[in-house]
GUPA-685317 format. One record per residue: residue in three letters; z, y, x negated of N, C-alpha, C in turn. Coordinates in steps of 0.02 Angstrom, whole numbers, plus 32768, in hexadecimal, padded with zeros to 4 digits. Atoms other than C-alpha are relative to their C-alpha. Layout:
BEGIN
<atom residuo="ALA" n_Z="Z" n_Y="Y" n_X="X" ca_Z="Z" ca_Y="Y" ca_X="X" c_Z="Z" c_Y="Y" c_X="X"/>
...
END
This chain:
BEGIN
<atom residuo="UNK" n_Z="8035" n_Y="7FCF" n_X="8005" ca_Z="C0EE" ca_Y="992B" ca_X="2C86" c_Z="8012" c_Y="803E" c_X="802B"/>
<atom residuo="UNK" n_Z="7FF3" n_Y="7FC1" n_X="7FDF" ca_Z="C0F5" ca_Y="99DE" ca_X="2CBC" c_Z="7FD6" c_Y="8005" c_X="803F"/>
<atom residuo="UNK" n_Z="8023" n_Y="7FF8" n_X="7FC1" ca_Z="C0C5" ca_Y="9A04" ca_X="2D6E" c_Z="7FCF" c_Y="8039" c_X="7FFE"/>
<atom residuo="UNK" n_Z="802A" n_Y="7FC3" n_X="8003" ca_Z="C07D" ca_Y="9AB0" ca_X="2D47" c_Z="7FEB" c_Y="800C" c_X="7FB8"/>
<atom residuo="UNK" n_Z="8016" n_Y="7FF0" n_X="8044" ca_Z="C018" ca_Y="9AE0" ca_X="2CB0" c_Z="8015" c_Y="8046" c_X="7FEF"/>
<atom residuo="UNK" n_Z="7FE8" n_Y="7FBE" n_X="8015" ca_Z="C04B" ca_Y="9B77" ca_X="2C49" c_Z="7FCA" c_Y="8033" c_X="800E"/>
<atom residuo="UNK" n_Z="8035" n_Y="7FCD" n_X="7FF2" ca_Z="BFA1" ca_Y="9BCA" ca_X="2C61" c_Z="7FF6" c_Y="8006" c_X="8049"/>
<atom residuo="UNK" n_Z="800A" n_Y="7FF3" n_X="7FB9" ca_Z="BF86" ca_Y="9C1A" ca_X="2D08" c_Z="7FBA" c_Y="7FE9" c_X="8017"/>
<atom residuo="UNK" n_Z="803E" n_Y="8017" n_X="7FE5" ca_Z="BF00" ca_Y="9BCA" ca_X="2D71" c_Z="7FDE" c_Y="803C" c_X="8022"/>
<atom residuo="UNK" n_Z="8025" n_Y="7FC8" n_X="7FE5" ca_Z="BE79" ca_Y="9C49" ca_X="2D9F" c_Z="7FD1" c_Y="7FE5" c_X="8035"/>
<atom residuo="UNK" n_Z="802A" n_Y="8016" n_X="7FC9" ca_Z="BE1D" ca_Y="9C3A" ca_X="2E44" c_Z="7FB7" c_Y="8008" c_X="7FEE"/>
<atom residuo="UNK" n_Z="8049" n_Y="7FFB" n_X="800B" ca_Z="BD62" ca_Y="9C1F" ca_X="2E44" c_Z="7FE2" c_Y="8040" c_X="8017"/>
<atom residuo="UNK" n_Z="8017" n_Y="7FBE" n_X="7FE6" ca_Z="BD49" ca_Y="9CBB" ca_X="2EAC" c_Z="800A" c_Y="8037" c_X="7FCC"/>
<atom residuo="UNK" n_Z="7FF1" n_Y="7FCD" n_X="8030" ca_Z="BD9D" ca_Y="9D25" ca_X="2E29" c_Z="7FD1" c_Y="7FFA" c_X="7FC3"/>
<atom residuo="UNK" n_Z="8030" n_Y="800B" n_X="8039" ca_Z="BD33" ca_Y="9CD5" ca_X="2D9F" c_Z="7FBB" c_Y="8019" c_X="8013"/>
<atom residuo="UNK" n_Z="8043" n_Y="7FEB" n_X="7FED" ca_Z="BC93" ca_Y="9CF2" ca_X="2E00" c_Z="7FFB" c_Y="804B" c_X="8007"/>
<atom residuo="UNK" n_Z="8000" n_Y="7FB9" n_X="7FF9" ca_Z="BCC1" ca_Y="9DA4" ca_X="2E29" c_Z="7FFF" c_Y="8024" c_X="7FBD"/>
<atom residuo="UNK" n_Z="8000" n_Y="7FE3" n_X="8043" ca_Z="BCEB" ca_Y="9DCB" ca_X="2D73" c_Z="7FBE" c_Y="7FF8" c_X="7FDE"/>
<atom residuo="UNK" n_Z="8040" n_Y="800A" n_X="801E" ca_Z="BC47" ca_Y="9D80" ca_X="2D3C" c_Z="7FCB" c_Y="802C" c_X="801D"/>
<atom residuo="UNK" n_Z="802E" n_Y="7FD4" n_X="7FE0" ca_Z="BBE6" ca_Y="9DE6" ca_X="2DB9" c_Z="8007" c_Y="8048" c_X="7FE5"/>
<atom residuo="UNK" n_Z="7FF2" n_Y="7FBD" n_X="801A" ca_Z="BC39" ca_Y="9E86" ca_X="2D7C" c_Z="7FE9" c_Y="8005" c_X="7FB8"/>
<atom residuo="UNK" n_Z="8016" n_Y="7FFF" n_X="8045" ca_Z="BC19" ca_Y="9E57" ca_X="2CC7" c_Z="7FB5" c_Y="8002" c_X="7FF9"/>
<atom residuo="UNK" n_Z="804A" n_Y="7FFE" n_X="8001" ca_Z="BB62" ca_Y="9E34" ca_X="2CE9" c_Z="7FE4" c_Y="8044" c_X="8017"/>
<atom residuo="UNK" n_Z="8016" n_Y="7FBF" n_X="7FE6" ca_Z="BB53" ca_Y="9ED8" ca_X="2D47" c_Z="8006" c_Y="8036" c_X="7FCC"/>
<atom residuo="UNK" n_Z="7FF6" n_Y="7FCC" n_X="8033" ca_Z="BB92" ca_Y="9F3B" ca_X="2CB1" c_Z="7FE3" c_Y="7FEA" c_X="7FBD"/>
<atom residuo="UNK" n_Z="801F" n_Y="801B" n_X="803D" ca_Z="BB30" ca_Y="9ED3" ca_X="2C32" c_Z="7FCE" c_Y="802F" c_X="7FE2"/>
<atom residuo="UNK" n_Z="802D" n_Y="7FD3" n_X="8021" ca_Z="BAD3" ca_Y="9F39" ca_X="2BB0" c_Z="7FC7" c_Y="7FD4" c_X="7FE0"/>
<atom residuo="UNK" n_Z="8037" n_Y="8028" n_X="8020" ca_Z="BA2A" ca_Y="9F06" ca_X="2B64" c_Z="8015" c_Y="7FEC" c_X="7FB9"/>
<atom residuo="UNK" n_Z="7FEF" n_Y="801A" n_X="8041" ca_Z="BA3F" ca_Y="9E9B" ca_X="2ACC" c_Z="8044" c_Y="7FE0" c_X="7FFA"/>
<atom residuo="UNK" n_Z="7FBC" n_Y="801D" n_X="7FFF" ca_Z="BAEA" ca_Y="9E5B" ca_X="2AFE" c_Z="7FFA" c_Y="7FB5" c_X="8008"/>
<atom residuo="UNK" n_Z="8004" n_Y="804A" n_X="8000" ca_Z="BB06" ca_Y="9DA2" ca_X="2ADF" c_Z="802B" c_Y="7FE4" c_X="8039"/>
<atom residuo="UNK" n_Z="7FDB" n_Y="8020" n_X="7FCA" ca_Z="BB47" ca_Y="9D26" ca_X="2B5E" c_Z="8049" c_Y="7FFA" c_X="7FEE"/>
<atom residuo="UNK" n_Z="7FBA" n_Y="8006" n_X="8015" ca_Z="BBE7" ca_Y="9D11" ca_X="2AF8" c_Z="8025" c_Y="8041" c_X="800C"/>
<atom residuo="UNK" n_Z="7FE1" n_Y="7FBF" n_X="7FF5" ca_Z="BC0A" ca_Y="9DCB" ca_X="2B00" c_Z="800A" c_Y="800C" c_X="804A"/>
<atom residuo="UNK" n_Z="7FFA" n_Y="7FF6" n_X="7FB9" ca_Z="BBE9" ca_Y="9DCA" ca_X="2BBA" c_Z="803B" c_Y="7FD5" c_X="801C"/>
<atom residuo="UNK" n_Z="7FC8" n_Y="802C" n_X="7FEC" ca_Z="BC63" ca_Y="9D36" ca_X="2BCF" c_Z="8043" c_Y="801F" c_X="7FEE"/>
<atom residuo="UNK" n_Z="7FC3" n_Y="7FDD" n_X="8015" ca_Z="BCE8" ca_Y="9D95" ca_X="2B6C" c_Z="8012" c_Y="803B" c_X="802E"/>
<atom residuo="UNK" n_Z="7FF3" n_Y="7FC7" n_X="7FD2" ca_Z="BCD1" ca_Y="9E2E" ca_X="2BDA" c_Z="8016" c_Y="7FE5" c_X="8044"/>
<atom residuo="UNK" n_Z="7FEB" n_Y="801E" n_X="7FBF" ca_Z="BCDD" ca_Y="9DBF" ca_X="2C76" c_Z="8047" c_Y="7FE7" c_X="7FFE"/>
<atom residuo="UNK" n_Z="7FBA" n_Y="8017" n_X="8007" ca_Z="BD7F" ca_Y="9D74" ca_X="2C35" c_Z="8030" c_Y="803B" c_X="8002"/>
<atom residuo="UNK" n_Z="7FD5" n_Y="7FC2" n_X="7FFC" ca_Z="BDC9" ca_Y="9E23" ca_X="2C1C" c_Z="8005" c_Y="8019" c_X="8046"/>
<atom residuo="UNK" n_Z="7FFF" n_Y="7FEB" n_X="7FBB" ca_Z="BD95" ca_Y="9E54" ca_X="2CCB" c_Z="8029" c_Y="7FD2" c_X="802B"/>
<atom residuo="UNK" n_Z="7FD8" n_Y="8031" n_X="7FDB" ca_Z="BDE0" ca_Y="9DB3" ca_X="2D0D" c_Z="8049" c_Y="800A" c_X="7FF5"/>
<atom residuo="UNK" n_Z="7FB9" n_Y="7FF3" n_X="800D" ca_Z="BE85" ca_Y="9DD8" ca_X="2CB9" c_Z="8017" c_Y="803E" c_X="8025"/>
<atom residuo="UNK" n_Z="7FEF" n_Y="7FC2" n_X="7FDD" ca_Z="BE83" ca_Y="9E87" ca_X="2D03" c_Z="8008" c_Y="7FF4" c_X="804B"/>
<atom residuo="UNK" n_Z="7FFC" n_Y="8011" n_X="7FB9" ca_Z="BE62" ca_Y="9E41" ca_X="2DB2" c_Z="8040" c_Y="7FD9" c_X="800E"/>
<atom residuo="UNK" n_Z="7FC2" n_Y="8028" n_X="7FF7" ca_Z="BEF1" ca_Y="9DC2" ca_X="2D9F" c_Z="803D" c_Y="802F" c_X="7FFB"/>
<atom residuo="UNK" n_Z="7FC9" n_Y="7FD3" n_X="8008" ca_Z="BF67" ca_Y="9E4B" ca_X="2D62" c_Z="8008" c_Y="802D" c_X="803E"/>
<atom residuo="UNK" n_Z="7FFF" n_Y="7FD5" n_X="7FC5" ca_Z="BF37" ca_Y="9EBB" ca_X="2DF5" c_Z="801E" c_Y="7FD8" c_X="803C"/>
<atom residuo="UNK" n_Z="7FE7" n_Y="8028" n_X="7FC8" ca_Z="BF56" ca_Y="9E2C" ca_X="2E70" c_Z="8049" c_Y="7FF3" c_X="7FFB"/>
<atom residuo="UNK" n_Z="7FB6" n_Y="800D" n_X="8009" ca_Z="C003" ca_Y="9E07" ca_X="2E25" c_Z="8025" c_Y="803F" c_X="8012"/>
<atom residuo="UNK" n_Z="7FDD" n_Y="7FC1" n_X="7FF2" ca_Z="C035" ca_Y="9EBF" ca_X="2E30" c_Z="7FFE" c_Y="800D" c_X="804A"/>
<atom residuo="UNK" n_Z="8007" n_Y="7FF5" n_X="7FB6" ca_Z="BFF5" ca_Y="9EC8" ca_X="2EE4" c_Z="8031" c_Y="7FD3" c_X="8025"/>
<atom residuo="UNK" n_Z="7FD1" n_Y="802E" n_X="7FE0" ca_Z="C05E" ca_Y="9E2F" ca_X="2F13" c_Z="8047" c_Y="801A" c_X="7FFA"/>
<atom residuo="UNK" n_Z="7FBB" n_Y="7FE3" n_X="800B" ca_Z="C0FA" ca_Y="9E7E" ca_X="2EC7" c_Z="800D" c_Y="803A" c_X="802D"/>
<atom residuo="UNK" n_Z="7FF7" n_Y="7FC6" n_X="7FD4" ca_Z="C0DE" ca_Y="9F21" ca_X="2F25" c_Z="8005" c_Y="7FEB" c_X="8049"/>
<atom residuo="UNK" n_Z="7FFD" n_Y="8018" n_X="7FBD" ca_Z="C0C0" ca_Y="9EC1" ca_X="2FC5" c_Z="8044" c_Y="7FDF" c_X="8012"/>
<atom residuo="UNK" n_Z="7FBC" n_Y="801E" n_X="7FF7" ca_Z="C163" ca_Y="9E5F" ca_X="2FB0" c_Z="8034" c_Y="8037" c_X="8007"/>
<atom residuo="UNK" n_Z="7FD0" n_Y="7FCA" n_X="7FFD" ca_Z="C1C5" ca_Y="9F00" ca_X="2F90" c_Z="7FFA" c_Y="8024" c_X="8042"/>
<atom residuo="UNK" n_Z="800A" n_Y="7FDF" n_X="7FBF" ca_Z="C177" ca_Y="9F51" ca_X="302B" c_Z="801B" c_Y="7FD5" c_X="8038"/>
<atom residuo="UNK" n_Z="7FE5" n_Y="802A" n_X="7FCD" ca_Z="C1A4" ca_Y="9EBA" ca_X="3094" c_Z="804D" c_Y="8004" c_X="8001"/>
<atom residuo="UNK" n_Z="7FB8" n_Y="7FFA" n_X="8002" ca_Z="C258" ca_Y="9EC3" ca_X="3058" c_Z="8018" c_Y="8040" c_X="801F"/>
<atom residuo="UNK" n_Z="7FEC" n_Y="7FC0" n_X="7FE4" ca_Z="C261" ca_Y="9F7B" ca_X="3084" c_Z="7FF7" c_Y="8002" c_X="804C"/>
<atom residuo="UNK" n_Z="800B" n_Y="8002" n_X="7FB8" ca_Z="C219" ca_Y="9F5C" ca_X="312F" c_Z="8035" c_Y="7FD7" c_X="8024"/>
<atom residuo="UNK" n_Z="7FCB" n_Y="802A" n_X="7FE3" ca_Z="C295" ca_Y="9ED1" ca_X="3151" c_Z="8043" c_Y="8025" c_X="8004"/>
<atom residuo="UNK" n_Z="7FC3" n_Y="7FD9" n_X="8000" ca_Z="C324" ca_Y="9F41" ca_X="311F" c_Z="7FFE" c_Y="8037" c_X="8036"/>
<atom residuo="UNK" n_Z="8005" n_Y="7FC9" n_X="7FCF" ca_Z="C2E3" ca_Y="9FCE" ca_X="318E" c_Z="8008" c_Y="7FE3" c_X="8047"/>
<atom residuo="UNK" n_Z="7FFB" n_Y="801D" n_X="7FBD" ca_Z="C2D0" ca_Y="9F5B" ca_X="3225" c_Z="8046" c_Y="7FE8" c_X="8010"/>
<atom residuo="UNK" n_Z="7FBC" n_Y="8019" n_X="7FF3" ca_Z="C37E" ca_Y="9F11" ca_X="320F" c_Z="802F" c_Y="803C" c_X="800D"/>
<atom residuo="UNK" n_Z="7FD4" n_Y="7FC6" n_X="7FF6" ca_Z="C3CE" ca_Y="9FBE" ca_X="3201" c_Z="7FED" c_Y="8024" c_X="803F"/>
<atom residuo="UNK" n_Z="8017" n_Y="7FDC" n_X="7FC4" ca_Z="C369" ca_Y="A002" ca_X="3294" c_Z="8010" c_Y="7FD9" c_X="8040"/>
<atom residuo="UNK" n_Z="7FF6" n_Y="8028" n_X="7FC5" ca_Z="C397" ca_Y="9F75" ca_X="330C" c_Z="8039" c_Y="801C" c_X="802D"/>
<atom residuo="UNK" n_Z="7FCA" n_Y="7FE7" n_X="7FD2" ca_Z="C43E" ca_Y="9FBE" ca_X="334E" c_Z="7FF0" c_Y="8041" c_X="8023"/>
<atom residuo="UNK" n_Z="8010" n_Y="7FBD" n_X="7FE4" ca_Z="C3F3" ca_Y="A06A" ca_X="3376" c_Z="7FE3" c_Y="7FFD" c_X="8045"/>
<atom residuo="UNK" n_Z="801A" n_Y="7FFE" n_X="7FBC" ca_Z="C38F" ca_Y="A03A" ca_X="3412" c_Z="8034" c_Y="7FF6" c_X="8036"/>
<atom residuo="UNK" n_Z="7FCB" n_Y="8007" n_X="7FCC" ca_Z="C42E" ca_Y="A005" ca_X="346C" c_Z="8022" c_Y="8043" c_X="800E"/>
<atom residuo="UNK" n_Z="7FE3" n_Y="7FBF" n_X="7FF5" ca_Z="C473" ca_Y="A0B5" ca_X="3455" c_Z="7FD2" c_Y="802D" c_X="8028"/>
<atom residuo="UNK" n_Z="8030" n_Y="7FD5" n_X="7FDD" ca_Z="C3D4" ca_Y="A105" ca_X="3498" c_Z="7FFE" c_Y="7FEB" c_X="804A"/>
<atom residuo="UNK" n_Z="8000" n_Y="8016" n_X="7FBC" ca_Z="C3DE" ca_Y="A09C" ca_X="3536" c_Z="803F" c_Y="8016" c_X="8026"/>
<atom residuo="UNK" n_Z="7FC1" n_Y="7FEA" n_X="7FDF" ca_Z="C48D" ca_Y="A0DC" ca_X="355A" c_Z="7FFB" c_Y="8043" c_X="8022"/>
<atom residuo="UNK" n_Z="800A" n_Y="7FBF" n_X="7FE2" ca_Z="C448" ca_Y="A187" ca_X="358C" c_Z="7FF0" c_Y="7FF5" c_X="804B"/>
<atom residuo="UNK" n_Z="800E" n_Y="8009" n_X="7FB7" ca_Z="C450" ca_Y="A193" ca_X="364D" c_Z="7FBE" c_Y="8020" c_X="8012"/>
<atom residuo="UNK" n_Z="8040" n_Y="7FE4" n_X="7FEE" ca_Z="C3A3" ca_Y="A1AE" ca_X="3698" c_Z="8005" c_Y="8038" c_X="8033"/>
<atom residuo="UNK" n_Z="7FFA" n_Y="7FCA" n_X="7FCF" ca_Z="C3E5" ca_Y="A224" ca_X="371E" c_Z="7FFE" c_Y="8046" c_X="7FE4"/>
<atom residuo="UNK" n_Z="8003" n_Y="7FBD" n_X="801F" ca_Z="C3F8" ca_Y="A2B4" ca_X="36A4" c_Z="7FB8" c_Y="8012" c_X="7FEF"/>
<atom residuo="UNK" n_Z="8044" n_Y="7FF3" n_X="8011" ca_Z="C342" ca_Y="A2A5" ca_X="3674" c_Z="7FD9" c_Y="8016" c_X="8041"/>
<atom residuo="UNK" n_Z="8024" n_Y="7FF1" n_X="7FC1" ca_Z="C308" ca_Y="A2AD" ca_X="372C" c_Z="8013" c_Y="8046" c_X="8018"/>
<atom residuo="UNK" n_Z="7FE9" n_Y="7FBF" n_X="7FE7" ca_Z="C370" ca_Y="A349" ca_X="3754" c_Z="7FDD" c_Y="8037" c_X="7FD7"/>
<atom residuo="UNK" n_Z="8021" n_Y="7FCC" n_X="8029" ca_Z="C321" ca_Y="A3AC" ca_X="36C3" c_Z="7FB5" c_Y="8004" c_X="800F"/>
<atom residuo="UNK" n_Z="804A" n_Y="7FFD" n_X="7FF4" ca_Z="C271" ca_Y="A380" ca_X="36FC" c_Z="7FF0" c_Y="802C" c_X="803B"/>
<atom residuo="UNK" n_Z="800E" n_Y="7FD4" n_X="7FC7" ca_Z="C284" ca_Y="A3E6" ca_X="379F" c_Z="8003" c_Y="8049" c_X="7FEB"/>
<atom residuo="UNK" n_Z="7FFA" n_Y="7FBA" n_X="8013" ca_Z="C2B3" ca_Y="A486" ca_X="3746" c_Z="7FBD" c_Y="8023" c_X="7FEE"/>
<atom residuo="UNK" n_Z="803F" n_Y="7FDD" n_X="800F" ca_Z="C205" ca_Y="A4AE" ca_X="36FF" c_Z="7FD6" c_Y="800B" c_X="803F"/>
<atom residuo="UNK" n_Z="8029" n_Y="7FF9" n_X="7FC2" ca_Z="C1B2" ca_Y="A491" ca_X="37A9" c_Z="801C" c_Y="8039" c_X="802C"/>
<atom residuo="UNK" n_Z="7FE1" n_Y="7FCA" n_X="7FD6" ca_Z="C22E" ca_Y="A505" ca_X="3801" c_Z="7FF0" c_Y="8044" c_X="7FE1"/>
<atom residuo="UNK" n_Z="8010" n_Y="7FC1" n_X="8022" ca_Z="C214" ca_Y="A58C" ca_X="377F" c_Z="7FB7" c_Y="8013" c_X="8009"/>
<atom residuo="UNK" n_Z="8047" n_Y="7FF2" n_X="7FF6" ca_Z="C157" ca_Y="A57A" ca_X="3790" c_Z="7FF4" c_Y="801C" c_X="8046"/>
<atom residuo="UNK" n_Z="8008" n_Y="7FE9" n_X="7FBB" ca_Z="C160" ca_Y="A58D" ca_X="384E" c_Z="801A" c_Y="8048" c_X="800B"/>
<atom residuo="UNK" n_Z="7FE3" n_Y="7FBE" n_X="7FFB" ca_Z="C1D1" ca_Y="A625" ca_X="383F" c_Z="7FD1" c_Y="8035" c_X="7FE1"/>
<atom residuo="UNK" n_Z="802D" n_Y="7FD0" n_X="8022" ca_Z="C15E" ca_Y="A679" ca_X="37C3" c_Z="7FC0" c_Y="800D" c_X="8025"/>
<atom residuo="UNK" n_Z="803D" n_Y="7FF7" n_X="7FD7" ca_Z="C0C3" ca_Y="A65D" ca_X="382D" c_Z="8010" c_Y="8027" c_X="8040"/>
<atom residuo="UNK" n_Z="7FEB" n_Y="7FDA" n_X="7FC4" ca_Z="C120" ca_Y="A69E" ca_X="38C7" c_Z="8008" c_Y="8049" c_X="7FEF"/>
<atom residuo="UNK" n_Z="7FF7" n_Y="7FBB" n_X="8014" ca_Z="C154" ca_Y="A73C" ca_X="386B" c_Z="7FBD" c_Y="8021" c_X="7FEE"/>
<atom residuo="UNK" n_Z="8040" n_Y="7FE6" n_X="8011" ca_Z="C0A3" ca_Y="A752" ca_X="382A" c_Z="7FD8" c_Y="8012" c_X="8040"/>
<atom residuo="UNK" n_Z="8021" n_Y="7FF0" n_X="7FC0" ca_Z="C05E" ca_Y="A747" ca_X="38DD" c_Z="801E" c_Y="803B" c_X="8021"/>
<atom residuo="UNK" n_Z="7FDF" n_Y="7FC4" n_X="7FE4" ca_Z="C0E0" ca_Y="A7C6" ca_X="3918" c_Z="7FE8" c_Y="803E" c_X="7FDC"/>
<atom residuo="UNK" n_Z="8018" n_Y="7FC7" n_X="8027" ca_Z="C0A9" ca_Y="A83B" ca_X="388A" c_Z="7FBB" c_Y="8014" c_X="8013"/>
<atom residuo="UNK" n_Z="8045" n_Y="7FF1" n_X="7FEC" ca_Z="BFF3" ca_Y="A82D" ca_X="38BB" c_Z="7FFE" c_Y="801E" c_X="8047"/>
<atom residuo="UNK" n_Z="7FFE" n_Y="7FE6" n_X="7FBC" ca_Z="C01D" ca_Y="A84D" ca_X="3973" c_Z="801B" c_Y="8045" c_X="8003"/>
<atom residuo="UNK" n_Z="7FE2" n_Y="7FBD" n_X="7FFF" ca_Z="C088" ca_Y="A8E5" ca_X="394D" c_Z="7FD2" c_Y="8031" c_X="7FDC"/>
<atom residuo="UNK" n_Z="8028" n_Y="7FD4" n_X="8025" ca_Z="C00F" ca_Y="A92F" ca_X="38D0" c_Z="7FC1" c_Y="8016" c_X="8026"/>
<atom residuo="UNK" n_Z="803C" n_Y="7FEF" n_X="7FD8" ca_Z="BF7E" ca_Y="A931" ca_X="394F" c_Z="8015" c_Y="802C" c_X="8035"/>
END
């Protein structure tokens, strides 16, 4: 005997959701059979959407895995930069600021 049936099993939640949507769009004079057919169409649409969403999620996961694998060697190169060069450049703006304020003070003193 086959382990899996050829027809896809639909979850009860999907069935209930499709029936709610079909009842919500039901027109006056519409029979129960027509509503069931509409619910089946909605159910197929939901299933198709879920399948497409799973495929897109798998592709995105594959891309993310490739990106993380290729990005792994780069942090070792960034750590190779000596931190002393960064500290030397941080003093320069402060020195320039003090010089500019000093010259501004001299200008105010001379102009009075």
